[in-house]
ZADREN-783010 format. One line per 8 residues: number of its first residue (from 0); their letters; for each residue x, y, z of N, C-alpha, C. Coordinates in Angstrom, 2 decimals, padded with zeros to 5 digits. Example, Ala and Ser with C-alpha at 12.3 -4.5 7.8 and 13.67 -1.06 7.14 Angstrom:
// residues 2
0) as) 013.19,-005.69,007.80,012.30,-004.50,007.80,013.20,-003.30,007.80  012.85,-002.25,007.08,013.67,-001.06,007.14,012.90,000.03,007.87
//
This chain:
// residues 129
0) mklpirlv) -047.02,212.15,-043.10,-045.89,211.05,-043.20,-045.00,211.24,-042.59  -044.56,212.53,-042.94,-043.65,213.48,-042.80,-043.47,213.67,-040.75  -044.61,213.78,-040.33,-044.57,213.68,-039.12,-044.13,211.97,-038.46  -044.29,210.78,-038.55,-043.65,209.79,-038.53,-042.03,209.00,-038.52  -042.24,210.62,-039.44,-040.07,210.35,-039.73,-039.94,211.45,-038.56  -040.27,212.06,-038.16,-039.40,213.37,-037.71,-039.66,211.88,-036.21  -040.71,212.38,-035.79,-041.08,211.15,-034.80,-040.05,210.43,-034.56  -040.11,208.88,-035.73,-039.01,208.47,-035.81,-037.44,208.67,-035.70
8) avlllwal) -036.77,209.60,-035.65,-035.70,210.66,-035.91,-035.63,211.29,-034.56  -036.63,211.68,-033.92,-036.13,212.06,-032.39,-035.97,211.06,-031.44  -036.99,209.94,-031.87,-036.45,208.08,-030.94,-035.08,208.05,-031.19  -035.13,207.68,-031.85,-033.11,207.13,-032.01,-032.12,208.45,-032.04  -032.54,209.67,-031.97,-031.71,210.07,-031.23,-031.81,209.95,-030.12  -033.13,209.77,-029.46,-033.09,210.13,-027.63,-032.78,208.68,-027.30  -032.87,207.67,-028.02,-031.90,207.04,-027.35,-030.18,206.55,-027.74  -029.83,207.46,-028.49,-028.06,207.42,-028.60,-028.08,208.51,-027.35
16) vvplapat) -029.24,209.76,-027.06,-027.95,210.29,-026.31,-028.78,209.94,-024.96  -029.99,208.90,-024.43,-029.97,208.82,-022.84,-028.89,207.86,-022.65  -028.13,206.77,-023.13,-027.61,205.97,-022.06,-025.84,206.87,-022.17  -025.87,207.50,-022.81,-024.89,208.86,-022.79,-024.88,209.69,-021.47  -025.60,209.81,-020.74,-026.04,211.13,-020.17,-025.46,210.43,-018.75  -024.77,211.62,-017.86,-023.90,210.39,-016.36,-025.02,210.47,-015.62  -024.89,208.97,-015.31,-025.78,208.60,-013.47,-025.84,209.31,-012.32  -026.49,209.43,-011.76,-026.00,210.05,-010.29,-026.35,209.31,-009.13
24) tslsflqd) -026.33,208.44,-007.86,-025.99,208.07,-006.72,-025.87,208.85,-005.88  -026.22,208.21,-005.08,-026.16,209.02,-003.38,-025.39,207.44,-002.86  -024.48,208.51,-001.48,-023.96,207.84,-000.78,-023.83,208.39,001.05  -023.78,207.65,002.06,-024.10,208.39,003.32,-023.80,207.87,004.21  -022.96,208.68,005.27,-022.81,208.15,006.51,-023.38,208.98,007.53  -023.79,208.56,008.38,-024.41,209.02,009.33,-024.50,208.24,010.65  -023.97,209.01,011.86,-023.61,208.43,012.97,-023.56,209.39,014.13  -024.27,209.34,015.25,-023.72,210.43,016.45,-024.21,212.16,016.05
32) gywidmei) -024.42,212.29,015.15,-025.57,213.55,014.64,-024.43,214.30,013.66  -023.35,212.92,013.26,-022.55,213.67,011.96,-023.46,212.90,010.70  -023.95,213.40,009.75,-024.25,212.88,008.41,-023.50,213.77,007.42  -023.00,212.91,006.55,-022.53,212.95,005.00,-023.29,212.44,003.96  -023.31,213.04,002.66,-024.10,213.01,001.81,-023.53,213.05,000.75  -023.01,212.46,-000.24,-022.54,212.53,-001.82,-023.26,212.04,-002.51  -023.38,212.93,-003.82,-023.86,212.45,-004.76,-022.49,212.22,-005.87  -022.64,211.19,-006.21,-021.66,210.45,-007.24,-021.84,210.58,-008.75
40) ghaesatv) -021.34,211.27,-009.22,-021.97,210.47,-010.68,-021.18,209.80,-011.47  -021.42,209.25,-012.55,-020.61,207.92,-013.09,-020.85,208.91,-014.67  -019.67,209.22,-015.18,-019.87,209.85,-016.51,-018.58,208.95,-017.15  -017.68,208.91,-016.94,-016.44,208.15,-017.51,-016.08,206.66,-016.65  -016.09,207.57,-015.15,-015.75,206.83,-013.96,-016.40,207.24,-013.25  -016.49,206.85,-012.29,-017.31,207.60,-011.26,-016.75,208.66,-010.47  -017.19,210.02,-009.85,-016.56,211.13,-009.50,-017.74,211.56,-008.20  -016.60,212.12,-007.30,-017.54,212.28,-005.64,-018.46,214.38,-006.72
48) asirvhvp) -019.64,214.51,-007.33,-019.83,215.46,-007.36,-020.23,216.59,-006.66  -020.99,215.86,-005.49,-021.08,217.38,-004.80,-020.89,216.49,-003.02  -020.74,216.96,-001.85,-020.94,216.84,-000.72,-021.32,217.12,-000.04  -022.84,217.35,000.93,-022.75,218.31,002.25,-023.24,217.10,003.59  -022.67,218.43,004.42,-022.08,217.51,006.16,-022.60,218.66,007.03  -023.28,217.51,007.49,-024.14,218.04,008.91,-023.51,217.09,010.29  -022.96,218.24,010.81,-022.06,218.13,012.23,-023.77,218.49,013.17  -023.32,217.61,014.45,-024.13,217.57,015.46,-025.19,218.96,015.87
56) gdsngvhl) -026.47,218.82,016.21,-027.00,220.39,016.08,-027.02,220.97,014.78  -026.46,221.03,013.60,-026.60,221.24,012.51,-027.83,220.94,011.81  -028.98,221.55,011.21,-030.11,221.16,010.54,-029.67,221.54,008.87  -029.11,222.70,009.02,-028.94,223.09,007.47,-027.95,222.62,006.67  -026.61,221.63,007.26,-025.53,221.47,006.52,-024.63,222.03,006.02  -023.75,222.41,005.64,-022.20,222.83,004.87,-022.03,222.59,003.49  -022.47,222.75,002.13,-022.18,222.26,000.68,-020.84,222.78,000.57  -020.01,221.26,000.80,-018.43,221.57,000.32,-018.52,221.65,-001.44
64) pgntfave) -017.60,223.13,-001.56,-017.40,222.88,-002.97,-016.36,222.16,-003.64  -016.65,222.04,-004.25,-015.56,220.49,-005.32,-014.06,220.54,-005.25  -013.64,222.11,-005.30,-012.02,222.68,-004.87,-011.79,222.40,-003.34  -013.39,222.04,-002.88,-012.36,221.86,-001.01,-012.29,220.55,-000.46  -012.24,219.65,-001.06,-011.99,218.01,-000.38,-010.94,217.82,-001.31  -010.46,216.83,-001.76,-010.01,215.88,-001.94,-010.25,214.09,-001.66  -010.71,213.19,-002.93,-010.69,211.98,-003.27,-009.71,211.19,-003.42  -008.95,210.56,-002.60,-007.82,209.97,-002.01,-007.89,208.57,-003.44
72) vldidqrq) -009.12,207.92,-002.66,-009.91,206.74,-003.61,-011.05,206.69,-003.63  -011.54,206.51,-004.49,-013.06,205.92,-004.68,-012.97,205.08,-006.03  -013.56,203.99,-005.41,-013.84,202.62,-005.77,-014.72,202.00,-005.63  -016.60,202.09,-006.86,-017.07,201.66,-006.16,-017.59,200.28,-006.50  -016.72,199.80,-007.64,-016.57,198.24,-007.38,-016.31,197.81,-005.77  -015.30,198.09,-005.75,-014.45,197.66,-004.22,-014.79,197.59,-002.74  -015.94,198.50,-003.30,-016.80,199.64,-002.06,-015.72,200.25,-001.06  -014.52,200.79,-001.54,-013.80,201.80,-001.26,-013.64,203.11,-001.16
80) lvlhyagd) -013.47,204.26,-000.15,-013.63,205.86,-000.08,-012.84,206.07,000.38  -011.86,207.52,000.29,-011.08,207.67,001.19,-011.02,208.98,001.18  -011.73,210.18,001.72,-012.14,211.34,001.16,-011.47,212.30,002.52  -010.48,213.74,001.98,-010.10,214.62,002.87,-010.80,216.04,002.25  -011.09,216.16,004.30,-011.16,217.91,003.89,-010.84,218.39,004.82  -009.97,219.38,004.18,-008.70,220.49,004.82,-009.16,221.42,005.69  -010.51,221.47,005.98,-011.08,222.91,006.80,-010.90,223.70,006.11  -011.86,223.82,004.50,-011.39,225.18,003.99,-012.19,226.90,004.39
88) lpalgpfv) -013.51,225.95,004.65,-014.68,227.41,005.56,-014.73,226.85,006.78  -014.72,228.25,006.92,-014.89,228.51,008.68,-016.12,227.49,009.24  -017.12,227.09,008.29,-017.93,226.02,009.93,-017.76,224.82,009.42  -016.62,224.65,008.60,-016.27,223.18,009.12,-015.14,223.12,009.39  -014.84,221.98,010.35,-013.29,221.98,010.59,-013.20,220.84,009.87  -011.59,220.37,009.69,-010.91,219.55,009.16,-011.70,218.02,009.11  -011.77,217.25,008.27,-012.25,215.72,008.19,-011.61,214.86,007.13  -011.72,213.42,007.91,-010.53,212.17,006.84,-012.24,211.24,006.91
96) ltvegdka) -012.68,211.03,005.95,-014.10,209.75,005.87,-013.31,208.34,005.27  -013.24,207.71,005.96,-012.73,206.12,005.37,-013.83,205.11,005.17  -013.13,204.45,004.23,-014.62,203.29,003.91,-014.27,202.06,003.61  -014.15,201.10,003.89,-013.90,199.84,003.06,-015.27,199.26,003.52  -015.74,198.36,002.37,-016.78,197.89,002.38,-017.95,198.76,003.08  -018.10,198.16,003.85,-019.68,198.99,004.40,-019.57,199.58,006.22  -017.96,199.48,006.71,-017.60,199.87,008.19,-016.86,201.16,007.39  -017.12,202.45,007.67,-017.11,203.29,007.73,-016.70,204.30,009.31
104) rldidgrt) -015.13,205.05,008.79,-014.91,205.85,010.24,-014.16,207.21,010.24  -015.22,208.37,010.14,-015.28,209.64,010.14,-014.33,210.11,010.97  -012.97,210.28,011.39,-011.91,211.59,011.97,-012.11,213.33,012.08  -013.02,213.50,013.20,-013.57,214.87,012.95,-013.48,215.29,014.20  -012.98,216.68,014.24,-012.86,217.77,015.96,-012.11,216.57,016.59  -010.99,216.29,016.30,-010.26,215.38,017.51,-011.09,214.07,017.84  -011.85,213.72,016.96,-012.20,211.83,017.47,-012.46,211.50,016.16  -012.72,209.88,016.84,-012.74,209.36,016.06,-014.49,209.17,015.46
112) vastfrwl) -015.50,208.56,014.68,-016.49,208.37,014.67,-017.04,206.54,013.55  -016.80,206.00,014.55,-017.06,204.47,013.37,-019.03,204.24,012.92  -019.08,203.66,011.76,-020.19,203.59,011.95,-020.59,202.57,010.18  -021.57,202.39,009.56,-021.83,201.48,008.42,-022.01,202.51,007.66  -021.77,202.05,006.06,-021.76,203.02,005.35,-022.60,202.68,004.28  -023.44,203.85,003.79,-024.78,203.55,002.23,-023.95,203.21,001.44  -023.69,202.65,000.25,-023.53,203.09,-000.67,-024.67,202.27,-001.69  -025.60,203.55,-002.32,-026.95,203.77,-002.59,-027.00,202.91,-004.32
120) csdvassp) -025.75,203.28,-004.73,-025.33,202.91,-006.17,-025.41,201.22,-006.04  -024.22,200.92,-005.53,-024.41,199.63,-006.07,-025.28,198.87,-005.19  -026.30,199.33,-004.65,-027.52,198.36,-003.92,-028.40,198.36,-004.62  -028.69,199.48,-005.39,-029.53,199.64,-006.71,-029.09,199.56,-007.83  -027.92,198.80,-007.75,-027.91,197.77,-009.48,-027.79,196.56,-008.86  -027.60,196.53,-007.60,-028.19,195.26,-007.59,-029.44,194.08,-007.15  -030.11,195.37,-006.94,-031.95,194.94,-006.72,-032.05,194.68,-007.87  -033.26,193.61,-007.76,-034.19,193.53,-009.09,-035.07,194.62,-009.15
128) g) -035.21,194.48,-010.94,-036.33,195.53,-011.09,-036.30,196.53,-010.86
//
C-alpha cells in the first residue's frame, strides 16, 4: 500500500513543479548569409536567454554572452524586438536588430539587411494540437 501512496505523492509534486518550469522557444532572423538565432526563456516574463550570430561565410557562428547585448524591447504579444550588440567580441562587429511584426531590419557592417522574422514562440502557441 505504501508504493501507491508514494507514487501519488510523486505525481502530485511533479504536477506542481512542471507548470512552474520556464519554457524556452526560438526566434530567428535569416537573410543574405546573416543568421541570428535567439533562445527565449519564459519565467515571469519573456527574456533573451542566448544568442548565436552567423555572418556570411561563418558556419560556426558566435555565441553572445548575456553581458554583451542589450534588449531594449521584447514584447512577444505585440511582436516587437529591439536588440543592441556593441561589438564587444573581436569575432563580430556591432549590430542592431529591430523587429516589428514579421518584418526585421539588421543594421550591421555599415549596411541594412531587411528580412522577415520568425516568431516561433507565438506560432507554436497558436498552432492546433
